[in-house]
TIMI-2910 file (N, C-alpha, C, CB; in pm, 1 decimal, decimal comma, always signed):
<rs>
+----------+----------+----------+----------+----------+----------+----------+----------+----------+----------+----------+----------+------+
!      n_x !      n_y !      n_z !     ca_x !     ca_y !     ca_z !      c_x !      c_y !      c_z !     cb_x !     cb_y !     cb_z ! resn !
+----------+----------+----------+----------+----------+----------+----------+----------+----------+----------+----------+----------+------+
!  +2782,2 !  -1577,9 !  -3906,9 !  +2741,9 !  -1447,2 !  -3954,0 !  +2865,1 !  -1358,1 !  -3968,8 !  +2639,1 !  -1383,9 !  -3857,8 !  Met !
!  +2850,6 !  -1264,6 !  -4051,5 !  +2960,2 !  -1171,1 !  -4069,4 !  +2955,1 !  -1064,5 !  -3962,3 !  +2955,7 !  -1107,8 !  -4208,3 !  Thr !
!  +3063,3 !   -993,2 !  -3944,8 !  +3068,7 !   -888,2 !  -3843,0 !  +2967,7 !   -778,3 !  -3871,5 !  +3208,9 !   -829,0 !  -3835,2 !  Lys !
!  +2946,8 !   -745,5 !  -3997,5 !  +2851,2 !   -641,4 !  -4034,3 !  +2710,3 !   -683,8 !  -3996,7 !  +2859,3 !   -610,6 !  -4184,7 !  Thr !
!  +2677,3 !   -808,3 !  -4024,6 !  +2543,1 !   -858,0 !  -3993,7 !  +2521,5 !   -862,1 !  -3841,6 !  +2521,9 !   -998,9 !  -4055,4 !  Arg !
!  +2622,8 !   -902,9 !  -3765,6 !  +2611,9 !   -904,1 !  -3620,0 !  +2591,7 !   -763,3 !  -3565,2 !  +2736,5 !   -967,1 !  -3557,8 !  Leu !
!  +2660,3 !   -667,3 !  -3622,9 !  +2646,2 !   -528,7 !  -3579,1 !  +2505,2 !   -477,9 !  -3607,0 !  +2750,0 !   -439,0 !  -3648,9 !  Leu !
!  +2450,4 !   -510,5 !  -3722,4 !  +2314,6 !   -467,4 !  -3758,1 !  +2212,9 !   -530,0 !  -3663,4 !  +2281,6 !   -505,1 !  -3904,8 !  Ile !
!  +2228,8 !   -658,7 !  -3630,9 !  +2135,7 !   -726,9 !  -3540,2 !  +2145,4 !   -665,2 !  -3400,4 !  +2165,7 !   -880,2 !  -3534,7 !  Val !
!  +2267,8 !   -638,3 !  -3354,5 !  +2285,8 !   -578,9 !  -3221,8 !  +2223,4 !   -440,7 !  -3214,0 !  +2434,0 !   -570,9 !  -3186,8 !  Ser !
!  +2242,1 !   -360,1 !  -3318,0 !  +2184,4 !   -226,5 !  -3318,8 !  +2032,1 !   -230,0 !  -3324,4 !  +2238,3 !   -147,6 !  -3436,0 !  Leu !
!  +1977,1 !   -322,4 !  -3398,7 !  +1831,3 !   -330,7 !  -3407,4 !  +1771,4 !   -376,8 !  -3274,2 !  +1789,8 !   -426,7 !  -3520,6 !  Ser !
!  +1839,4 !   -467,2 !  -3204,0 !  +1791,0 !   -509,7 !  -3072,7 !  +1800,1 !   -394,9 !  -2971,7 !  +1871,5 !   -631,3 !  -3022,5 !  Leu !
!  +1907,2 !   -319,0 !  -2977,8 !  +1922,0 !   -205,0 !  -2888,3 !  +1814,5 !   -100,3 !  -2915,4 !  +2061,1 !   -143,2 !  -2903,2 !  Ala !
!  +1785,7 !    -74,7 !  -3042,1 !  +1681,4 !    +21,0 !  -3078,7 !  +1544,6 !    -27,2 !  -3031,0 !  +1679,7 !    +43,2 !  -3230,7 !  Leu !
!  +1519,5 !   -156,5 !  -3043,7 !  +1391,8 !   -211,9 !  -2996,8 !  +1379,0 !   -194,4 !  -2845,7 !  +1379,9 !   -361,8 !  -3034,8 !  Ala !
!  +1488,5 !   -213,3 !  -2772,0 !  +1483,9 !   -195,7 !  -2626,6 !  +1457,6 !    -50,4 !  -2589,9 !  +1614,8 !   -243,0 !  -2562,7 !  Ala !
!  +1518,7 !    +41,6 !  -2661,6 !  +1498,0 !   +184,3 !  -2635,1 !  +1353,7 !   +222,5 !  -2664,4 !  +1594,5 !   +270,5 !  -2719,7 !  Val !
!  +1299,5 !   +175,1 !  -2774,8 !  +1162,2 !   +209,2 !  -2811,1 !  +1061,4 !   +144,8 !  -2716,0 !  +1133,4 !   +166,1 !  -2954,8 !  Leu !
!  +1089,7 !    +23,5 !  -2671,0 !   +996,5 !    -47,8 !  -2584,8 !  +1003,3 !     +0,8 !  -2441,3 !  +1024,0 !   -195,9 !  -2589,8 !  Thr !
!  +1121,8 !    +12,2 !  -2385,9 !  +1137,1 !    +41,1 !  -2244,8 !  +1191,8 !   +180,5 !  -2215,6 !  +1226,0 !    -60,3 !  -2183,5 !  Tyr !
!  +1234,9 !   +250,2 !  -2314,7 !  +1294,2 !   +380,6 !  -2292,8 !  +1430,4 !   +369,3 !  -2226,0 !  +1201,9 !   +466,5 !  -2209,0 !  Gly !
!  +1496,7 !   +259,0 !  -2244,9 !  +1624,9 !   +232,5 !  -2181,2 !  +1735,3 !   +256,3 !  -2281,6 !  +1631,4 !    +88,6 !  -2125,6 !  Val !
!  +1833,5 !   +330,0 !  -2240,2 !  +1949,2 !   +347,4 !  -2326,8 !  +2054,9 !   +247,6 !  -2287,1 !  +2004,1 !   +491,4 !  -2319,5 !  Thr !
!  +2134,2 !   +209,4 !  -2380,4 !  +2236,5 !   +108,7 !  -2354,9 !  +2342,8 !   +166,1 !  -2263,1 !  +2299,6 !    +59,4 !  -2486,6 !  Ala !
!  +2382,1 !    +89,0 !  -2164,8 !  +2489,3 !   +126,9 !  -2074,2 !  +2621,3 !    +84,1 !  -2135,9 !  +2469,9 !    +63,3 !  -1933,7 !  Gln !
!  +2724,2 !   +165,0 !  -2123,2 !  +2852,3 !   +121,1 !  -2175,8 !  +2898,3 !     -1,4 !  -2098,6 !  +2957,5 !   +234,2 !  -2167,7 !  Pro !
!  +2954,8 !    -95,5 !  -2168,8 !  +2999,1 !   -219,8 !  -2107,3 !  +3116,5 !   -191,0 !  -2015,2 !  +3037,9 !   -324,1 !  -2214,6 !  Ala !
!  +3114,9 !   -253,9 !  -1898,9 !  +3224,8 !   -237,7 !  -1803,7 !  +3345,9 !   -312,3 !  -1857,3 !  +3185,5 !   -289,5 !  -1661,5 !  Ala !
!  +3464,7 !   -261,6 !  -1832,2 !  +3582,6 !   -331,9 !  -1880,1 !  +3591,8 !   -469,2 !  -1814,8 !  +3709,7 !   -250,2 !  -1852,1 !  Pro !
!  +3640,8 !   -565,8 !  -1890,2 !  +3652,1 !   -702,7 !  -1840,5 !  +3750,9 !   -706,5 !  -1725,4 !  +3695,9 !   -799,4 !  -1953,1 !  Ala !
!  +3713,0 !   -776,1 !  -1618,0 !  +3799,7 !   -788,6 !  -1502,0 !  +3881,4 !   -917,0 !  -1516,2 !  +3717,0 !   -788,5 !  -1369,5 !  Lys !
!  +3998,6 !   -916,6 !  -1462,4 !  +4077,1 !  -1040,1 !  -1464,8 !  +4005,7 !  -1148,4 !  -1384,5 !  +4219,6 !  -1016,1 !  -1408,6 !  Pro !
!  +4026,2 !  -1273,0 !  -1419,8 !  +3958,0 !  -1385,8 !  -1356,5 !  +3992,0 !  -1395,6 !  -1208,5 !  +3994,5 !  -1516,0 !  -1426,7 !  Ala !
!  +4109,1 !  -1351,7 !  -1166,4 !  +4149,3 !  -1362,7 !  -1026,4 !  +4066,5 !  -1272,2 !   -936,2 !  +4296,6 !  -1329,2 !  -1011,5 !  Ala !
!  +4013,5 !  -1160,2 !   -986,8 !  +3936,6 !  -1067,7 !   -904,3 !  +3786,2 !  -1083,0 !   -923,9 !  +3977,5 !   -925,7 !   -934,7 !  Thr !
!  +3745,2 !  -1183,8 !   -996,3 !  +3602,4 !  -1203,9 !  -1020,5 !  +3533,5 !  -1241,5 !   -890,2 !  +3579,1 !  -1313,1 !  -1128,0 !  Ala !
!  +3411,9 !  -1191,6 !   -869,3 !  +3335,4 !  -1219,9 !   -748,9 !  +3281,0 !  -1361,8 !   -757,1 !  +3220,4 !  -1117,6 !   -730,4 !  Lys !
!  +3263,9 !  -1426,1 !   -643,3 !  +3205,5 !  -1560,6 !   -645,3 !  +3059,4 !  -1553,5 !   -687,0 !  +3218,6 !  -1628,2 !   -507,0 !  Pro !
!  +3005,6 !  -1666,1 !   -730,2 !  +2867,7 !  -1670,7 !   -780,0 !  +2768,0 !  -1635,6 !   -671,2 !  +2836,0 !  -1808,7 !   -836,1 !  Ala !
!  +2800,7 !  -1658,8 !   -544,4 !  +2709,0 !  -1629,1 !   -434,3 !  +2686,0 !  -1478,8 !   -419,6 !  +2763,2 !  -1686,7 !   -303,3 !  Ala !
!  +2777,6 !  -1396,1 !   -465,4 !  +2762,9 !  -1251,8 !   -453,0 !  +2682,9 !  -1192,3 !   -568,3 !  +2899,1 !  -1186,3 !   -445,7 !  Ala !
!  +2632,2 !  -1275,8 !   -654,1 !  +2553,5 !  -1226,7 !   -767,7 !  +2424,4 !  -1164,4 !   -717,5 !  +2523,0 !  -1340,9 !   -867,7 !  Ala !
!  +2364,1 !  -1079,5 !   -798,2 !  +2240,7 !  -1010,2 !   -762,0 !  +2128,2 !  -1112,2 !   -743,6 !  +2202,6 !   -905,3 !   -870,2 !  Lys !
!  +2048,0 !  -1100,8 !   -635,8 !  +1937,5 !  -1194,2 !   -614,8 !  +1838,8 !  -1189,2 !   -731,2 !  +1865,3 !  -1162,9 !   -483,2 !  Pro !
!  +1767,2 !  -1298,5 !   -749,9 !  +1674,7 !  -1309,4 !   -862,9 !  +1555,1 !  -1215,7 !   -849,8 !  +1625,9 !  -1452,2 !   -876,0 !  Ala !
!  +1521,4 !  -1170,4 !   -727,3 !  +1401,8 !  -1088,4 !   -708,9 !  +1425,4 !   -939,8 !   -730,0 !  +1347,1 !  -1110,1 !   -572,2 !  His !
!  +1545,9 !   -897,1 !   -761,3 !  +1573,4 !   -755,7 !   -784,8 !  +1525,8 !   -719,7 !   -925,2 !  +1725,6 !   -723,9 !   -767,3 !  Val !
!  +1441,9 !   -618,5 !   -934,2 !  +1386,4 !   -578,2 !  -1063,5 !  +1489,1 !   -496,4 !  -1141,1 !  +1256,0 !   -497,0 !  -1044,4 !  Ala !
!  +1495,7 !   -519,4 !  -1266,8 !  +1583,8 !   -444,8 !  -1355,5 !  +1508,3 !   -324,5 !  -1410,9 !  +1636,5 !   -535,0 !  -1470,5 !  Glu !
!  +1580,8 !   -227,1 !  -1463,0 !  +1521,2 !   -109,5 !  -1522,6 !  +1431,6 !   -151,3 !  -1638,8 !  +1629,9 !    -10,8 !  -1569,4 !  Leu !
!  +1308,7 !   -106,2 !  -1639,5 !  +1214,9 !   -141,4 !  -1745,2 !  +1138,8 !   -269,3 !  -1717,7 !  +1287,2 !   -154,0 !  -1874,4 !  Gly !
!  +1162,3 !   -330,8 !  -1602,7 !  +1095,3 !   -455,6 !  -1569,4 !   +950,9 !   -427,3 !  -1528,7 !  +1170,5 !   -529,7 !  -1456,3 !  Ser !
!   +862,6 !   -519,5 !  -1559,0 !   +722,3 !   -503,0 !  -1522,3 !   +683,4 !   -598,3 !  -1410,5 !   +632,5 !   -525,0 !  -1643,4 !  Thr !
!   +781,3 !   -657,5 !  -1343,3 !   +750,1 !   -748,4 !  -1234,8 !   +702,5 !   -671,2 !  -1113,7 !   +871,0 !   -833,8 !  -1199,5 !  Thr !
!   +622,1 !   -735,0 !  -1032,0 !   +572,5 !   -671,4 !   -910,8 !   +667,8 !   -702,8 !   -796,6 !   +428,2 !   -718,5 !   -877,5 !  Thr !
!   +679,3 !   -612,2 !   -699,8 !   +770,2 !   -637,2 !   -588,1 !   +718,5 !   -750,5 !   -500,7 !   +788,8 !   -510,1 !   -504,3 !  Pro !
!   +809,9 !   -814,4 !   -430,2 !   +772,4 !   -921,7 !   -340,4 !   +698,9 !   -865,9 !   -220,1 !   +895,1 !  -1000,5 !   -296,2 !  Leu !
!   +603,9 !   -942,2 !   -168,5 !   +531,4 !   -904,1 !    -48,3 !   +612,5 !   -950,6 !    +72,1 !   +386,9 !   -965,0 !    -46,8 !  Gln !
!   +629,3 !   -865,4 !   +169,3 !   +698,2 !   -903,6 !   +290,9 !   +605,7 !   -882,7 !   +408,6 !   +828,3 !   -823,8 !   +308,5 !  Thr !
!   +641,5 !   -937,3 !   +520,5 !   +558,8 !   -923,1 !   +639,6 !   +504,0 !  -1057,4 !   +681,0 !   +444,8 !   -824,4 !   +615,5 !  Gly !
!   +417,3 !  -1055,5 !   +778,6 !   +359,2 !  -1178,4 !   +830,5 !   +221,0 !  -1199,0 !   +769,7 !   +351,3 !  -1174,7 !   +984,8 !  Ala !
!   +208,5 !  -1285,7 !   +669,4 !    +78,6 !  -1303,1 !   +603,8 !    -23,9 !  -1374,7 !   +690,1 !    +96,3 !  -1378,8 !   +476,1 !  Pro !
!    +18,7 !  -1444,9 !   +796,0 !    -76,2 !  -1520,4 !   +875,6 !   -120,3 !  -1445,8 !  +1001,5 !    -16,3 !  -1652,8 !   +913,5 !  Asn !
!   -107,2 !  -1314,6 !  +1002,5 !   -157,3 !  -1233,9 !  +1112,9 !   -307,2 !  -1213,8 !  +1089,5 !    -80,8 !  -1095,7 !  +1123,6 !  Val !
!   -390,4 !  -1252,3 !  +1186,3 !   -535,3 !  -1239,5 !  +1164,1 !   -578,1 !  -1093,4 !  +1156,8 !   -612,7 !  -1310,6 !  +1275,6 !  Pro !
!   -669,1 !  -1065,2 !  +1066,3 !   -723,3 !   -931,2 !  +1052,1 !   -828,7 !   -909,6 !  +1160,1 !   -783,2 !   -909,6 !   +910,2 !  Gln !
!   -836,1 !   -790,0 !  +1217,3 !   -939,7 !   -765,0 !  +1317,1 !  -1078,0 !   -772,3 !  +1251,2 !   -918,5 !   -626,8 !  +1384,8 !  Pro !
!  -1176,9 !   -820,4 !  +1324,1 !  -1310,3 !   -830,7 !  +1264,9 !  -1366,3 !   -692,2 !  +1232,9 !  -1405,5 !   -905,8 !  +1359,5 !  Pro !
!  -1445,4 !   -686,3 !  +1129,0 !  -1506,5 !   -559,1 !  +1088,7 !  -1607,9 !   -516,5 !  +1194,4 !  -1574,6 !   -571,4 !   +948,6 !  Ala !
!  -1608,5 !   -387,5 !  +1225,2 !  -1700,6 !   -335,6 !  +1326,2 !  -1834,5 !   -301,6 !  +1262,1 !  -1641,1 !   -211,2 !  +1396,0 !  Lys !
!  -1939,7 !   -323,7 !  +1337,3 !  -2072,5 !   -285,2 !  +1290,3 !  -2099,6 !   -141,5 !  +1333,3 !  -2182,3 !   -381,8 !  +1345,5 !  Thr !
!  -2192,9 !    -78,5 !  +1268,0 !  -2226,4 !    +60,3 !  +1297,6 !  -2354,1 !    +66,4 !  +1379,6 !  -2241,6 !   +141,9 !  +1168,0 !  Thr !
!  -2349,5 !   +141,6 !  +1486,5 !  -2467,2 !   +164,7 !  +1570,8 !  -2512,5 !   +307,6 !  +1546,4 !  -2436,1 !   +139,4 !  +1723,8 !  Lys !
!  -2634,4 !   +324,2 !  +1496,2 !  -2689,6 !   +456,8 !  +1470,3 !  -2757,7 !   +505,7 !  +1596,9 !  -2789,3 !   +454,7 !  +1350,1 !  Val !
!  -2716,3 !   +621,8 !  +1641,5 !  -2775,7 !   +683,2 !  +1759,9 !  -2852,1 !   +806,1 !  +1714,6 !  -2667,1 !   +719,9 !  +1866,8 !  Ile !
!  -2981,2 !   +803,4 !  +1736,3 !  -3066,3 !   +914,7 !  +1695,2 !  -3073,6 !  +1014,0 !  +1810,9 !  -3209,5 !   +865,0 !  +1653,8 !  Arg !
!  -3000,4 !  +1122,1 !  +1795,1 !  -2984,8 !  +1219,8 !  +1903,2 !  -3118,2 !  +1283,5 !  +1942,4 !  -2886,0 !  +1328,4 !  +1861,6 !  Ala !
!  -3207,4 !  +1302,5 !  +1847,2 !  -3335,6 !  +1367,7 !  +1877,0 !  -3422,7 !  +1279,8 !  +1967,3 !  -3410,9 !  +1400,0 !  +1746,3 !  Ala !
!  -3401,0 !  +1148,4 !  +1965,1 !  -3483,3 !  +1058,6 !  +2046,0 !  -3434,9 !  +1049,7 !  +2191,4 !  -3484,3 !   +920,0 !  +1983,7 !  Glu !
!  -3322,5 !  +1111,4 !  +2222,1 !  -3268,9 !  +1104,1 !  +2358,4 !  -3330,6 !  +1208,5 !  +2451,1 !  -3118,1 !  +1121,5 !  +2355,5 !  Leu !
!  -3405,8 !  +1300,4 !  +2397,9 !  -3468,9 !  +1403,2 !  +2479,3 !  -3618,5 !  +1403,6 !  +2452,5 !  -3407,7 !  +1542,2 !  +2450,7 !  Ser !
!  -3693,9 !  +1418,6 !  +2561,1 !  -3839,6 !  +1426,6 !  +2544,3 !  -3883,6 !  +1568,6 !  +2513,0 !  -3911,0 !  +1376,6 !  +2670,1 !  Ser !
!  -3791,3 !  +1662,8 !  +2522,6 !  -3823,5 !  +1803,3 !  +2498,3 !  -3780,9 !  +1843,4 !  +2356,7 !  -3754,4 !  +1894,0 !  +2603,4 !  Lys !
!  -3856,8 !  +1936,1 !  +2299,7 !  -3821,7 !  +1989,3 !  +2167,9 !  -3708,4 !  +2088,7 !  +2180,2 !  -3943,2 !  +2055,4 !  +2101,0 !  Thr !
!  -3708,3 !  +2164,6 !  +2287,9 !  -3606,4 !  +2267,0 !  +2311,2 !  -3540,3 !  +2241,8 !  +2445,6 !  -3667,9 !  +2409,6 !  +2306,1 !  Tyr !
!  -3413,5 !  +2270,6 !  +2452,0 !  -3341,0 !  +2264,5 !  +2578,8 !  -3330,1 !  +2407,9 !  +2629,7 !  -3197,9 !  +2196,8 !  +2562,3 !  Leu !
!  -3395,9 !  +2434,4 !  +2742,6 !  -3405,8 !  +2572,0 !  +2789,9 !  -3313,5 !  +2602,2 !  +2907,7 !  -3547,4 !  +2601,6 !  +2828,7 !  Glu !
!  -3280,1 !  +2503,8 !  +2985,6 !  -3199,6 !  +2529,0 !  +3104,7 !  -3070,2 !  +2448,2 !  +3100,6 !  -3279,3 !  +2495,3 !  +3231,5 !  Thr !
!  -2982,3 !  +2482,3 !  +3191,3 !  -2855,4 !  +2409,0 !  +3200,6 !  -2880,4 !  +2264,1 !  +3241,4 !  -2760,1 !  +2477,3 !  +3301,6 !  Glu !
!  -2981,6 !  +2241,7 !  +3323,6 !  -3016,8 !  +2105,7 !  +3366,2 !  -3064,9 !  +2022,9 !  +3246,2 !  -3126,5 !  +2109,8 !  +3476,4 !  Ala !
!  -3142,1 !  +2085,6 !  +3156,1 !  -3188,6 !  +2016,2 !  +3035,4 !  -3069,0 !  +1973,9 !  +2949,0 !  -3284,7 !  +2107,2 !  +2953,7 !  Asp !
!  -2972,6 !  +2065,0 !  +2934,5 !  -2853,2 !  +2035,9 !  +2853,5 !  -2771,8 !  +1924,8 !  +2918,5 !  -2766,0 !  +2163,2 !  +2835,8 !  Val !
!  -2753,7 !  +1931,8 !  +3050,9 !  -2676,8 !  +1829,5 !  +3120,7 !  -2741,4 !  +1692,1 !  +3107,1 !  -2662,1 !  +1866,0 !  +3267,7 !  Asp !
!  -2873,2 !  +1686,1 !  +3121,4 !  -2944,5 !  +1558,5 !  +3109,7 !  -2931,8 !  +1502,2 !  +2968,0 !  -3093,6 !  +1576,2 !  +3147,0 !  Ala !
!  -2945,5 !  +1589,4 !  +2868,8 !  -2934,6 !  +1545,6 !  +2728,7 !  -2793,9 !  +1495,6 !  +2697,8 !  -2971,4 !  +1660,8 !  +2633,1 !  Tyr !
!  -2692,4 !  +1571,4 !  +2740,6 !  -2554,1 !  +1532,9 !  +2713,6 !  -2520,2 !  +1402,4 !  +2785,5 !  -2457,3 !  +1644,8 !  +2756,9 !  Val !
!  -2572,6 !  +1382,3 !  +2906,5 !  -2548,3 !  +1259,0 !  +2981,1 !  -2608,5 !  +1138,7 !  +2908,4 !  -2606,4 !  +1269,9 !  +3123,0 !  Ala !
!  -2731,3 !  +1154,0 !  +2857,2 !  -2794,6 !  +1044,6 !  +2781,5 !  -2718,3 !  +1015,7 !  +2652,2 !  -2941,5 !  +1079,4 !  +2749,0 !  Lys !
!  -2674,4 !  +1121,1 !  +2583,5 !  -2598,4 !  +1103,9 !  +2459,5 !  -2465,5 !  +1033,7 !  +2487,1 !  -2573,5 !  +1240,3 !  +2392,1 !  Leu !
!  -2399,3 !  +1074,9 !  +2594,0 !  -2271,0 !  +1013,1 !  +2629,5 !  -2290,4 !   +866,0 !  +2664,6 !  -2205,4 !  +1087,9 !  +2747,7 !  Lys !
!  -2395,8 !   +833,6 !  +2738,5 !  -2423,7 !   +695,0 !  +2775,8 !  -2447,8 !   +610,0 !  +2651,3 !  -2545,6 !   +687,8 !  +2870,0 !  Thr !
!  -2526,0 !   +661,9 !  +2557,6 !  -2554,8 !   +586,8 !  +2434,7 !  -2428,8 !   +568,7 !  +2350,5 !  -2663,1 !   +658,4 !  +2352,4 !  Ala !
!  -2346,0 !   +671,9 !  +2340,1 !  -2222,7 !   +662,2 !  +2260,5 !  -2124,1 !   +563,9 !  +2322,5 !  -2157,0 !   +800,2 !  +2246,8 !  Leu !
!  -2106,7 !   +572,5 !  +2454,0 !  -2013,3 !   +481,8 !  +2520,9 !  -2060,7 !   +337,1 !  +2516,9 !  -1993,1 !   +524,8 !  +2664,8 !  Leu !
!  -2191,7 !   +316,3 !  +2522,3 !  -2244,8 !   +179,9 !  +2513,6 !  -2209,9 !   +118,4 !  +2378,3 !  -2398,2 !   +179,4 !  +2535,2 !  Ala !
!  -2220,6 !   +196,9 !  +2272,9 !  -2187,2 !   +146,7 !  +2139,4 !  -2037,6 !   +118,8 !  +2128,0 !  -2230,7 !   +247,5 !  +2031,3 !  Ala !
!  -1955,1 !   +208,2 !  +2180,4 !  -1809,7 !   +190,8 !  +2171,7 !  -1764,8 !    +70,3 !  +2254,2 !  -1736,9 !   +318,2 !  +2219,6 !  Val !
!  -1819,0 !    +54,0 !  +2374,0 !  -1781,6 !    -60,0 !  +2458,3 !  -1829,0 !   -192,1 !  +2399,9 !  -1838,3 !    -42,8 !  +2598,0 !  His !
!  -1932,3 !   -188,9 !  +2317,2 !  -1981,5 !   -310,0 !  +2250,4 !  -1900,5 !   -342,3 !  +2125,2 !  -2129,1 !   -294,0 !  +2213,6 !  Ala !
!  -1798,8 !   -259,7 !  +2095,0 !  -1715,0 !   -285,8 !  +1977,9 !  -1775,5 !   -235,2 !  +1848,8 !  -1688,9 !   -432,2 !  +1965,6 !  Gly !
!  -1866,1 !   -140,6 !  +1857,9 !  -1932,9 !    -87,0 !  +1740,7 !  -1880,2 !    +53,6 !  +1709,6 !  -2085,7 !    -84,5 !  +1762,2 !  Gln !
!  -1914,7 !   +100,1 !  +1592,1 !  -1886,4 !   +237,5 !  +1551,1 !  -2011,9 !   +318,3 !  +1574,7 !  -1840,7 !   +245,7 !  +1401,2 !  Ile !
!  -1999,8 !   +428,8 !  +1649,4 !  -2116,2 !   +511,3 !  +1679,4 !  -2134,9 !   +616,3 !  +1570,0 !  -2101,2 !   +579,0 !  +1817,7 !  Ala !
!  -2257,5 !   +624,7 !  +1521,5 !  -2293,3 !   +724,3 !  +1420,9 !  -2412,7 !   +803,0 !  +1472,1 !  -2324,9 !   +657,7 !  +1283,1 !  Arg !
!  -2398,6 !   +933,5 !  +1479,2 !  -2505,6 !  +1017,9 !  +1533,9 !  -2588,9 !  +1072,9 !  +1419,1 !  -2447,3 !  +1134,2 !  +1620,2 !  Ile !
!  -2720,2 !  +1059,3 !  +1434,2 !  -2813,5 !  +1118,1 !  +1336,2 !  -2906,6 !  +1212,2 !  +1407,4 !  -2894,3 !  +1008,7 !  +1261,3 !  Gln !
+----------+----------+----------+----------+----------+----------+----------+----------+----------+----------+----------+----------+------+
</rs>
């Protein structure tokens, strides 16, 4: 190919990259002498995403850690804990709160989620 044709192809590829990824061309770094070139082991790892890349990041962590079992919900009907329609004395309130606390703690100690209705 001629130099003019190579320049046209290079410019069209650069324009396509800008339109597709919104990436502008970076100026090329000056060539380094061969004596100061980095060894191949120092090259960028394959999992590093480049600008405009659509790859997903790698998952890290311990995938074989067991998930805790899902808890069941225990519905506690607060109105059923008292035989009275109204709480009139401090003793009535204490008795009601004691029954409610017992029911809530029983659900929590059984590994359930307590829900009050």
